[in-house]
N, C-alpha and C positions, 0 to 999 in steps of 0.2 A: 413651590420648592425652589430655593436659591441654587444657582449653579456656579461653579468656579470661574474666575476670570482667566484670561489668557496667562497672566503671570502665575496665578495659583496652579494652573495646569502644569507648568514647568517646575514649580517648586516641589511637586510630588515625585520627581524623577531623580535618579542618580546621574552622575556626570555623562556617562555614555548614552543612557536613555534620553537625556536632555539634548545631547548632540543630534540624536535621531529626530526628536520632535522639532528641533529648530531648523532642520534641513527640509524646508517646505517646497523648494523649487529644484527643478532639474532631476537627473537620475540619482537615486540613492540605493546603496546596497548594504544591507544589515546582515552581518554574519552573527547569528545569535545561538549560543549554546543552550543546552537543555536547562530549563529552570531559571533563565536569565531575565525573564520579564519581557519577552518580545511582544506579546499581546498588549501588555501595558504600554510599551513604547509606541506601538502602532496606533492604539486608540487615543493616546494622549497627543500624538503627532497630529492626527486628524482633528481632535478637539482644539488644539492650539491653533491650527490653521483656520478653523471656523471662527473661534472667538477673537482671533486677531484680524479677521476680515480678509485673509488671503484666499480662503476656500469658501465656496458656496456649497452647503451640504449636498444638495441634489446633483452636484457635478462631480462628486467623488464616488468611485466604484472600488470597493475593497473585495478582493477575490480570495476565498478560502478553499480548502479541499474537503471540508465536511460541513453538513448543515448545522451540526452542533457548534462548530467553531464560528460559523456565521452568526448563529443566534447569540453566542456568548459575546461576540464583538458588538452586535447591535445593543445588547443589554448594557455593556460598559459605556458605549457612546451615549446612550440615553441618560445614564447616571452622571455623565459629564456635561449634560445639557445640550447634546447634539442630536437632532432629529432630522431624518431625511437622507442620510447617507445610505447608499445601497451596499449592503454587506451580503454577498451571495457566493455560492460555489460557482465554478466555471460553468457547470451544466445548467444551474438555475438561471444564471445571468443570460446565457445563450438561448435557453428555451423561451425566456420572457421576450427577448428580441425577435426570435423566430416567429412566435405567435403574432407579435405585433406587426411585423413587416411582411409576413407571408402573403397576405392578400395583395399587397402592393407589388411584391417581387414576382410571385408565381400566380396568384389568383386563387380564390376559394379559401377553405380552411386548411390549416397546417395538418399534415398526416399524424396519425396516432403513433406514439412512442411505445415500442414493445417493452414490457417490464423485464423480459428474459429472452435470451437468444436460443436456449437449448432446443426448443421445438423446431425452429427453422434450420438450425445446424444439423439436427438429426434428419430432417427432410432432405437437406443437401447431400448428406452422406448416403441416404437411401437411394437417391437418384444416381449417385456414382457407384452404387453397389458395394459400399464399404460396410464391413461388419463392425458396428459401433455399439458398445455397451454404454451405460450411463456415465461411467468415469471418463471414457474416451470422448463422449459428447461434451462433457464439461471441459476437458483439456482443449478440444478444438474450439469451443466457444471462447476460451481465454486467448487462444492464438489469433482468432478473428479480432478480438479487442486489441491485442498487441500490434497486429498489422495496421489497423485503422488509426490508432493513436500515433503510430510511427509514420503515418502518411504514406503507406504502401498500397499499391494496387495489386490485383492478381498478376499483372505483368512484371512489376518490380519486386514483388515479394521473394521469389526464389533466390535471387542474388543476395538480398539483404539477410534472408534467413540462413543462408550458408555462411555468410560472414559472422553471424551471431551464434552459429552452432545450434540453431533451433531444431528440435526433433519432436513435434507435437504428436502424441498418441502413436508414435512409431511411423508416422507418414514422412516421406521425403518432401523436399521443398516443392517439387513439381506437383505432387499429388495434393499438397496443402493449397497450392495456388488454384487448383481446380475446385477445391472445396470453397475457397473464397469467392470464386466467380459464380458458382451455382448458388451459394448462400445469397449473394446480391440479387441473383435472378429471382429466387423464391421471395425475397423481401419485396422486390418490385412488383411481383404478381399479387402480393397481399396488400400492397399500398400502404406499407408501414415503414417506419424508420427505427433504428436502434439507438442506444444511448450515445454511442460515438457519433452517429449521424447528426445528432443535435449540434455538436461542435462543427462537424464537417460542413453541414448545410448552411449554418450561420456564417461560417467563414466564406463559403461560396457566394452567399448573398452579398456580403460586404465587399467581396472582390469584384463581383460582376455588376453591382449597382452602386456607382459612385455617390449618387444622391442619398441613398440609404446610409452609406458609410459616413457621409458628411453629417447627416442627422445624428447618428450615434456619437460622432466625435464632438459635435456641438453640445450634446447632452453631458458627456463625461470628459472632463478636462484633467482629472487627477486620478491616478491608479495606484492601488496598493495590492501586492500579491504576497500572501502568506505561504509558508512551506514551499518556497520557490525551488528547493532541491528536488521536489517531486513533480515538477512540470514535465509534460510530455511534448514531443515535437508538435502535435496537434494543438495543444493548449498554448504553446508559445506562438504558433501561427495566428491563432485567434487574438492573442494579446497584441501582437504586432499590428493586426488589422484594426483593433480598437484604437491603438495609439496613432496609427496613420503617419508615422515618421516623427512624431513628437517624442520627447523624452521625460515627460512628467510622470515618472513611475518610481515607486519605492518597492523594492523586493526584499524579502526576509527569508533566511533559511540557514540550514546547517548541513553541510555535506556528510557529516558523520551520522546523520539520521536518515540517510537515503536507504529505504528498505522496500521500495516498490519498483525496482528496475525491471522485474519480471512483467510488469504491466506497461512498460514503455517509459516510465519515469527516468529522468536523467539529471544528475547534478551539474552537468556541463554548463547549462545556462546560468546557474548561480556562479560557478567558478570562473566563467569567461565573461561575466557581466562587465567587469572593468575594461576588458578588451573591446567589447561592443560599444561601451560608453566611456571613453577615456576621461571625460570630465566628471565622472560619477563621484559622489561623496561616499566613502566607505567607513562603516563603523562596526567595531566588534563588541559584542556583549558577552562578557565572560563571568560576570559576578553571579554566582548561582545562589538564588534566594530560596530554592526549593529544598535542597537536600543538605544533610549534615556533612561536616568535613569527612567523616568516615565513608559515607556513600560516594561523595565526590572523588575521594582518593581512589576508590575502587573503579569508578568510571574512567578517570584519567589513566589509571594503570591498564585498563582494558584496551584503550586506544593506543597505548604505548607499544603494543604488539603489532600495530599496523605496519605493513611493508614500507620501507623508506620512501619509495616512489610515490606513495599516497599520503604521506604525512603532512604535506603542505596544506591540506584541507582541514587539519585537526585544530580544534579549539581547546586550549587548556583552561578548564573551569577553575574558578576561585570561590571556595565556599564562603558564605556570608552568615550561616546559621551557627548557633552554639554546638558544641560537640554532642554526639549521641552514641548509642551502642554500636559496637563493631559488627559488621556483616558476619553472618554465620555460614559455614559450609558443612553440609551434612550428607553422608553417604548412607543409603538404605539398601536393604537386601533385595527389595523388589518394588514394583510400581504401587502395589497395594499398601505396603508399609510407608512408602513416600507420601501417598495421598492421605493416609491416616495421620502421619506426622504433621503435615501441613494443617489438617483440621484441628489437631490437638494444640498446636502452637497458636492458631487463630483463636481458639477458645480461651487460651491463656491471655492473649492480648486484649480480648473483649473484657475479661475479668479485671484486667489492669486499667480499664477505662477507655481503651481505643474503640471507637465506634466501628461496627461491622462494615458500614459503608466506606470506611477509610482503610479497608484491608482488601488486597487483591492477590489472587493466585494466577500467575501468568504461565503460559505453556506455548510450545512451538507449533503443535498440530492440534486440530480440533478433536482428533480421536482421543486425546489425553483427557478431555473434559469429563467423560462418563465416569471414570474411576474417581475423579475429584468430587463430582456431584454426589456420588454414593457415600463417600467419606464424610462430606459435610452433612448430608442427611442423617447418617448414623450418629454423628456428633451433636445433632440437634441445632445446627447453625443455619440461619437463613442465608440464602445465597441468590445471586442474580447472574445469569449467564449472558454475557455481552454478545449480541448477535442473535439472541432469541427473539421472542415476540416483542415488537416495539411497544413502548410504554403506552402511547396514546391509542394503540389499537386494542388494548386490553378491554374486555367487556366492562369490568367494574369502573375503569377510568372513563370510558365513554358515557356510562350511565351517570357517574358522579358529575361530569361536566354539564350534562343536561340538567341535573338538579341545581347546580350552581347558577346556570344560565337563567333558569326559571326563578330562582330565589333572588337574583339580582334585580328583577323587575319590581319586586315589592319589598325590598330590604329596607330596614331602618338604618339610615345613614349615620346615626349616632352610635350604633353598635360597633365595637372594634372588629376589624376585619377577621382576625384570627378566630374570635369567638363566633362571629356570624358564619364563617365557613365551616367550623366544626359542628355547629347546630344543624346545618344542612347535610353535611357528610354523615352525621349520625343516623339520619333517616335512610342512608344508603348502606348502612352496615358498619360504619366506623365506630370505634369505642376508645375511650381514653387509654385502656390497657390492651396490649396485644393478646390474642388467644394463646393458650398454653401450648397447643399442639403445633407442629410444623406442617408443611404441606400446603394444599390449595387455600385453606382458610387463612393461614398466616400470610401467604403471598398476596391475597386480596387485601388484607388489613394493611400490609406494607405499602401497597399502591395508594390506598386512601390516606394513609399517614403521610406519604410524600406530598399529596395535595394540601393537606393541613399545614405541613411545614413550609410549603411554598407560599401559603397565605401569610405566614409570619414574615417570610423574607420580603414579600411585596410591601407589607405594612411597615417594615423597618426602613426600606429604601424610600418609601413615599408615604410619609405621615398623612393620615386622612384618607388613604386609599379605601375604595369601596369594593363590594363584590363585583361590580361592573369592571373595575380595574383588574381584579383577579381573573375574570373571564377573558378579558382582552389579552392578558399575559398568557393565559393557557392557549388561546387561539394562535397567538404568535409562536409560542413554543411548539405547538402541534404542527404548524406549517413548516417549522425548521427541524422538527424531530429533536428538539432540545428538551429532553426529559428532566424532570426534577430528580433529586437524589432519592433513591429507594434504599431503605435500611437493610443491608445484607452484604455478605462478602461477594466481591466481584470475581467471577471466573471468566478469563478472557485469553484469547490468543495474543501473542506478542504484537502481531500486526495490528490487531484491533485496539490495542492499548495506546497506540500513538496519540499524543496530544492530551493524555489523561495523567493523573497523579494521585497517589494515596499515601497515607501515613506509613503503612506497612505493606511490603510487597514480598511475595514468595515466588521465586523463579524455580520451577520444577522441571525435571528432565534435562538438566544442564550436563548432558553426556554426549560422547561421540555417537553420531548417527541421528541425534536429534538437534544438537547445536554444536557444530554445524550439521544440518540435515544430511542424510546419506547421499541424496541426489545432487548435492552441491559439488560440482566438478569445476576445477579451475580456480585460480587465485581470486578473480573478481567475485565469483559465486560464494566462495568461502568468506571473503571479507564482508560481503553483504550480510552473512550470518553473524559475523562479529558485530556489525552495526545493529543488527536486530537485538542481540543480547545487550548492547550498550543502551538501546532504547528502553529495554526492560529494567536495567539497573537504575537509570535516571528517572524512572517513574516514582521511586521511593523517596519519601521525605525523611524518614527517621529509621525505621526498621527494615532491614533487608536480609532475606534468607535465601541462599542458593542451595539446591539439593539435586541429587541424581540417584538412580537406582541401579544396582548391579545386574538385576535380572528383570524380565518383564512380569513373569508370574511367580507366585510363591513356590519355592522348591526348584525353580529353574536354574540353569547354569549361569553363574554370575560373571558374564564375559564383558559387560559394559564397562567403559572407562570414563572418568570425568572428562569434560570438554577440554580440548587443547587451549581454549581461550582463557582457562583459569591458570595457565602456567604463570608463576611468579606472583599470583594474587592471593593464594591461600596462606594465612598466617602460620599454619603448622609446618610450612615448607614442603608438604607432601604433594608436590605438583605432578600433574600427568606428564608422561614423556612426550616430547614434541611429536606431533602427528603429521603425516604427509597430507598435502592438499588433495582433495578428491577421494577416490575410492581405492587408490593403490595400497595394497596391504604389504606388511613386512614379509620378507622371505622371497619376494619375486625378483626378477632380474632388474638390473640397474635402470633407473628412470631414463626415458628418452628425452632428448633436448631438441629445440628448434634448430634446423640446419642453417637458418639465416642469422638468428640473433643469440642462439645457444641458451635461451630461457627454457625452464622445465616445461615439458608438455604434460598437461594434467587431464585432458579429456580424451575419450576414445577417438573422436573425430580428428583431433590434432595429432594423435599418435599415428593414425592411419596415414595422414598426409605427410607427417614429418616436419610440420611447420605450425607455429602458433598463429592464432587468429589475428594478432596485431601486425604480422609481417605480410607484405603483399604476395599475392599468388604468383607463381613462376611458370604456370602451364600456358600452353598455346590455346587460346579460346576456341579455335577451329577444331583442335583435337578433342577438347572437352565436349563440344557440341556434337561431334561425330560419335563419340561414345554414348552420349545421351540419346541420339537418334537410334543407334543400334539397340540400346537397352529398351527403348520404347517399342521397337519392332518385336523384340523377343518377348516382352511382357504382353503385348497385344496378342501375339500368336498363341501364347500359353494361357491367356485370360487371367493374368496375375497383376497385382500392383507392381509398379516399376521397381520400388525399393526392395522387393523380394529377390529380384535378379541381382542388383548391386545398389547399395546406398549412394547418395551423392558424394559422401566423403570418400568412398572407395573409388568412384569415378575420378574425383579430383586427384587422388593418389596415383591412379593409373596415368592421368594426363601429365602429372608433374614428373613422375619417375620414368615413364615410357619404357617399361621392361621389354626386352627383345626376345625373351624365351620363357619357357614354363618355369624355369628355376627363378627367374626374375619375378614372375607372378607370385611365386610362393613367398617372397619376401614382403608382400603387401598384406597387412592385417585385414581380415575380412574375406580373403580369398583362400578358402580351405581346399582340400583335395577334391571334394565333390564338385565344387564350382570350377576348379581348374580343369577337371575332366570334361565338364559339360560345356564351359564357355571359353576355355583357354585359347584354343585355336582361333575362335572368332574375334576375341579381344585383340590378340596379336595381329590379326589381319587388319582390323580397324586402325590400330596404332601404326601400322606400316603404310597406311594411306588408302586402303581399300574402301569402296563405297559401302556405307553401313547397310543400306537396303539390299544390296547384292549379297552381302555376308549373311544377313538374316534369311534371305530367300534360299541360298545354297545350303544352309543348315536347318531348313524348315523342319525336317523330321525330328531332329533332336531339340530344336528350340521350343517345340510344343510340349516337351516332357515337363512334368512337375519338378521343380528344383528340390 
């Protein structure tokens, strides 16, 4: 099979993509909007570097955020005649290095990586006598991940958590720090590491063993980082150690698609790349080849509502496709009607010739999936739930791969690959026509049909390919969890849809309380919800349908309103009234503002303190620590969690405002009459300089009472 020359690689690119491909040396920052061909630009850049002799394939490490993206990159590079480039996720690359260097750095075999944290987090909570249900364990496990990717220790966590306004499962920062410590203790006792430790330990090995770091840096001379807006402090640290002071790195990202900040991801590394690398080449990709002008206009309009202070990161997309149908906006009476409406419209699209696999229904929360699944089943539409059982783990797929592997050993090389694969798959239950019924039989057939279609894809890309080539392709895809296309409507959360695209997209539940989600408090949180909707909009190539329901259940009170993000976007001009950030409802007292910068305070913690999170604290640290010591004493005497006495936000408010009497205490949110009666005199004594331990001892009879 012939491969393109270096010049031919460049000829396939537009002017901006070509600029990316030709920037083979030094730091490069690519700001790439949705649908602008960033993967094409990256793979052609690597291919051009290899074919022009600047790069050695084995010395290039391309880092992605999903195994699927890594598999897609390897496939494209192979089609461009480039073999040997390492395209992996951060974790896959780090784990490979950890296993290789562990015997040299530590000795013995590397420890086992836990697939999940829940059991050990629950054990840590039990040791601390915390009452945790499954939901709280899940929340605490997420907080453990956030702390570790943010490079926080149990000692440094409290201050960082207070600054970020974190409140996991109702625990205050001090209690969460204890969970972190005990979790690490339990993990050490079991001799295992978690997902984040793979990066932490690898970074530690590179930091502490210069000879190992030198070996890695000799191996990898050129780095590419995709989705750079989602890099966490831990991933950036590992990247810096891989580079070792060099600047041969190309990063690609779009700050408007930052939707994982709750996991520790931060766009600041992308936005500040030029400051860190003053000599960097910067290229903007804004030609949108994915979506019609109608979809692009809606996406651009959605970002036009971003606050002025954040608009510097926005990319204005320029549509390159012919015109298509206008996006639709539909209001339904209830969730059941909305799900049925999506199923009905999907049926119509299939009847018009749109493949079911090119249709997606996207939603904000996983709880919305069940109603949609039921509606699709009732309409007789095959569907796939993204995030369900992995394709290569399905029984019928595993059995079919075994059959193909056996057939490859005795196959007639003259038989076309597609025909040979179908002959073997037929013995596993595949038939040319799908079964008439839906359900398990149809799902099994769809899985086998996906393998048959993949055989056609391999044959088209590599004329003369054999069953052995197909099996090798399946092995590589299974390792990367790069599943072939299964024919069925995709049901997926907006977060899991990142990086994917379809001909038709249904965005359901575009209402206040879902988009933005009700728990989104503060400007930053609400804007991340806007970006999440933007990601959903930009998944559509041609057909885009947005909908919301007035009530949850049939016959319910229709109190829901369309999302504030739709303001100015609906062609009928029937826009929702502007909504306040966070949970503040109409009819309440005037909003509080920061006493330092006068910005609107949108979270409960900010309103308690009277200061936004961005402004520096104004309290005396000794006063705050004295209040914490007093709270700990009271909580210990009463056998209560410390936050039950007062939350950290309340302590900060006390330290900053320093009330001198009971009336002053009453002005602080979170200190009601009951707590003023129980703790008021003690708090005032501590604020006046009394020793916390003495105050607790003097009030022992009342301190032990339940709050």
